[in-house]
C-alpha angles and dihedrals in degrees: 000000000000091000092050093054091047092052091046092053090047092051092046092051090046091051091049091052090046090049091048090049091050090049090049091049090046093052090045091050091051092048090048092053091048090051092049094049098047109085101017091055091056092053091051091051093052091046089050090052092049091051090051092049091048090051091048092049091050090049090047091050091050091048091050091049090049091047091051091049091050091049091050091049089048092053091047093049090045091054090047089051092052090047093050091047090054090047090050091051091048092050091046090052091049090047091052090050091050093046094045116100118257120264129235116241115230140166123232112240100179143330120248110230126201118267127234093015093306121142121265115271095220095252131135136181109242130185111214124219090254093059113255123108126236136190104226137169132236135202115239088210091063103029130043107230091215090064092057094088120150109278096027117134115234138181116235130197116251095225103046101010088230116158108252102166143012114234123216116253112271115244126195110241090215089063092055088049089064091067113099103222097195120061110249111257093220122118133186088255089067091060115082129200099005103100096135093044092048091053091051093049091047094053093046102039110014102042096053088055100041102031111020091153090073091064092044091051093052095035095235122145110218120221114275096223141005128217121212115204131181146104120304113280098022094117108266096136091040090055092051091051091050091055091050091051093048095050096040087227128149108268115216114186124189132168115226093234090061090067093059108093135180102235126062113268097010094103093049090049091053090051092052093048091045093056090042089055090050091053091046093051094044130183084058143140118223109205115192109191123196090019092175090072091072105018103050120143113284115252135181094251095138096206120129092235092055091048091052091052089051091051089053091050092050089053089050090053091049093050093050090050090052095060123104106239091219094045126117094254120088125188125214122184127190131193140154092208107060090153094072098046119117112260091228089066093055099048120113111279096041121046090355095153116062116187118190117213106208130205106271118260125220096281091046092049089051090053092047091052090053092049093053095043115029098027091042091056097247115162111231133191121241113268099039103143114200091190090066092044091052090051092050092051100059114164090011118141127226092258091053092050090051089050090050091053091048092047091049090053091050090052091052090051090048091052091046093240126155095220139024117253138194092265092061092050093049091049091048091050091052091048097047101034101028122122090246091060091046092050090050089054092046094242132129131197092252095050091047093054093048094043093226115167134170113280 
């Protein structure tokens, strides 16, 4: 019994020590784990926060980018909405115009003013397109009263015949087609043998356009218009183009036969619109070629066609009288039959300067040959003598000399030559000026010198 108690006490003490050791180890183990989790756990927490902040920044950046994209799309769609609204309004306006009833075209005869100092009652006398006259009203909100001048075209309502709009003046498209858009590329250097005539045209046509102060300083009124006369091909049209190029003015060219129309009053209307276009495009030069077609001497023919031509000529005379002599519009006429022109056209105040364009003499023909060969860039063989060519082309006009130069060049091309020689020029002269060519044209030497043509 004594041994069993002793062993029991020993075991109990040993267990207590073991328990104390275990407790000590347990407390030591807990303290060791606390020491191992102190600083490393703080670093993980801060890293975790940085990761979260980075993720939030990325999400914020994506949201901002998406917001910017949405704002850009909103601005685009807003601009498209405004554009479509404008398009809808425009289409609605066009639809209203298409659905609105047509207007009656009328011409204002006169405005009715108030009596005894009273204000105007917004009424005008209008002649409709069918003929009768009406006294109608107009709305100042729609129509400017200053535009309702006598002769203005207006649109009237079908129900009340009230004036609702003022129409632009009608212009014949054929008149606008007479305007030469490009400036003629002709200079005085391209005209040979007409020094005196060039000086006369310059002082009558060019100086009033380029230096009008000279005439104002001296107190001289320049001629209103100049008439160029001469045989066909002597350079009348070429001279007019050179003046237009020198003055940089609008060049309006019309042939007299274009002003002769079929119906009564159409020719006079074309003349009015032609001179109105010249005033609108000022400074301008109005060149009327073949003037004898519309301004021949008046006769007692009695036919309706002749009377219409005379009406057109009378309108031409009235338009020339209505021009300011110092204005920026100059008139040049050209004809090869001055003997059949009406005397009223040649009186002072109209075509009061007549310039005759003669057939070129020998010196002039020599100069014209040089213009159409050397200055035109034609390659010539050595030995081509222009003196002999000028002698062989007696009584030839400038147009015929140009045709001779062109024909000589064509012969050189036909013969596969690199330059034009004397033989080609002689052959061209025989071809252009030979009696066979003259007989084909129905001309003789005597009729060419006298300038006689059929009337």
